[in-house]
C-alpha positions in Angstrom: 0.0 -0.1 0.0 1.4 3.4 -0.9 2.2 5.8 2.0 -0.5 8.3 1.1 -3.3 5.9 1.1 -3.6 5.5 4.9 -3.9 9.2 5.2 -6.7 9.3 2.7 -8.5 6.5 4.3 -8.3 8.2 7.7 -9.5 11.4 6.3 -12.5 9.6 4.7 -13.4 7.7 7.9 -13.4 11.2 9.8 -15.7 12.6 7.1 -17.9 9.6 7.3 -18.2 9.8 11.1 -19.0 13.5 10.9 -21.9 12.7 8.6 -23.2 9.8 10.7 -23.3 12.0 13.8 -24.8 15.3 12.6 -24.8 18.1 15.3 -21.9 16.3 17.3 -18.3 16.6 17.6 -15.8 13.8 16.6 -16.1 12.2 20.1 -19.9 12.0 19.8 -20.5 15.0 22.2 -22.4 18.3 21.5 -20.2 20.9 19.8 -19.2 24.0 22.0 -21.5 27.2 21.3 -19.9 29.8 19.2 -20.4 33.5 19.4 -23.6 34.4 17.5 -23.9 37.6 15.4 -26.0 40.3 16.8 -29.7 40.1 15.6 -30.5 42.4 12.8 -32.4 44.8 14.9 -29.3 45.5 17.1 -27.2 46.4 14.3 -26.7 50.1 13.8 -28.5 51.4 10.6 -27.4 54.4 8.7 -29.8 57.1 8.5 -30.6 58.2 4.9 -32.4 61.5 4.2 -33.7 63.6 1.3 -32.4 67.1 1.8 -34.1 70.2 0.4 -33.4 73.9 0.6 -35.6 75.4 3.2 -35.3 79.0 1.9 -38.5 81.0 1.3 -38.7 84.5 -0.3 -39.6 87.4 2.0 -42.0 88.6 -0.9 -43.1 88.0 -4.5 -40.1 90.0 -5.9 -37.4 88.0 -4.1 -35.5 85.1 -5.8 -32.9 82.7 -5.1 -29.8 82.9 -7.5 -27.1 80.6 -5.9 -26.1 78.7 -2.9 -22.6 77.8 -1.6 -22.8 75.5 1.4 -20.4 73.6 3.5 -21.9 70.6 5.4 -20.3 68.1 7.8 -21.7 64.9 9.4 -23.3 63.6 6.1 -22.1 61.9 3.0 -24.0 62.9 -0.3 -25.1 59.8 -1.9 -26.7 61.6 -5.0 -27.7 64.7 -6.5 -31.5 63.8 -7.0 -32.9 67.0 -8.8 -31.4 69.9 -10.4 -33.6 72.9 -11.2 -34.1 73.8 -14.8 -31.3 76.3 -15.8 -29.1 75.5 -12.8 -25.8 73.8 -12.3 -25.2 71.9 -9.0 -21.7 70.5 -7.9 -20.8 68.4 -4.9 -17.2 68.2 -3.8 -15.3 66.7 -1.0 -17.8 64.0 -0.4 -16.5 61.6 2.4 -13.6 63.9 3.4 -15.1 65.6 6.4 -16.5 68.7 4.9 -18.7 68.5 1.8 -19.3 71.5 -0.4 -22.7 71.9 -2.1 -22.7 74.6 -4.7 -25.4 75.6 -7.1 -26.3 78.5 -9.3 -28.7 79.7 -12.0 -26.9 79.8 -15.3 -29.3 82.5 -16.6 -31.5 85.0 -15.0 -34.6 83.3 -16.2 -33.8 80.4 -13.9 -33.7 82.3 -10.6 -36.1 80.6 -8.3 -39.0 82.7 -6.7 -42.1 82.1 -4.9 -43.9 80.4 -7.9 -41.3 77.8 -8.1 -40.1 76.9 -4.6 -40.9 73.3 -5.4 -37.7 73.2 -7.4 -35.6 73.4 -4.2 -37.1 70.2 -2.9 -35.4 66.9 -2.9 -32.1 68.1 -4.2 -29.8 65.6 -2.5 -29.8 62.1 -1.0 -27.6 62.0 2.1 -26.4 59.5 4.8 -25.6 60.6 8.3 -22.1 59.8 9.4 -22.1 57.8 12.7 -21.3 59.8 15.7 -21.1 63.2 13.9 -23.6 66.0 14.3 -24.5 67.6 10.9 -23.6 71.2 10.5 -24.3 73.8 7.8 -22.3 76.8 7.0 -22.0 79.0 3.9 -24.5 81.4 2.1 -27.3 81.9 -0.2 -27.4 84.6 -2.8 -30.7 86.2 -3.3 -32.0 89.0 -5.5 -35.1 90.9 -6.5 -37.1 90.8 -9.8 -37.6 93.9 -11.8 -35.1 96.2 -10.1 -31.7 97.1 -9.2 -31.9 96.1 -5.5 -28.8 94.1 -5.8 -27.9 90.8 -4.5 -27.8 89.9 -0.8 -25.9 87.2 0.9 -27.9 85.3 3.4 -25.9 83.4 6.0 -26.8 79.6 6.0 -27.7 77.8 9.3 -28.9 74.3 10.2 -32.4 75.7 9.3 -31.3 76.3 5.6 -31.6 72.6 4.8 -34.6 70.6 5.5 -34.2 66.7 5.9 -36.7 64.0 5.6 -36.2 60.2 5.9 -36.0 58.5 2.4 -34.5 55.4 1.0 -33.8 56.7 -2.5 -34.3 59.8 -4.7 -37.9 60.7 -5.6 -39.0 59.9 -9.2 -38.4 62.8 -11.6 -41.0 65.5 -11.9 -43.0 65.5 -15.1 
């Protein structure tokens, strides 16, 4: 008999014994319990939110022309919606501070009281564990039909409105 055959026969016998005694160790006793994974409810789940601009004009002549915001405590997963005539950029995602920048490319795209819905559902974000979300930066506003000039409005946590979501909403038709 070749020298490797006894090893093969021993391995086959051990495998057969394990099959004949399911749920028991080689000696026929019950196996020792192992650490179980925590139940699904105990696992930490990441909070995912849909983020909108919460800006509202003071009167019918006021409009939103641009925003330049710095946020911490969240990762931007997607830009869900871009208002017509606007450009939106997200930079620095996952690097601590994320910059959200958007602006109207032409004056006709400024957002006023009649099209505030265009500021809803802009971003899908995930909260970072153990970090409190913060917002800083500014919104640029102006007035229709006059040379009232642009105003810079300081951004606060109230500038962004968050609501629970699992994905971006369907496109508006």
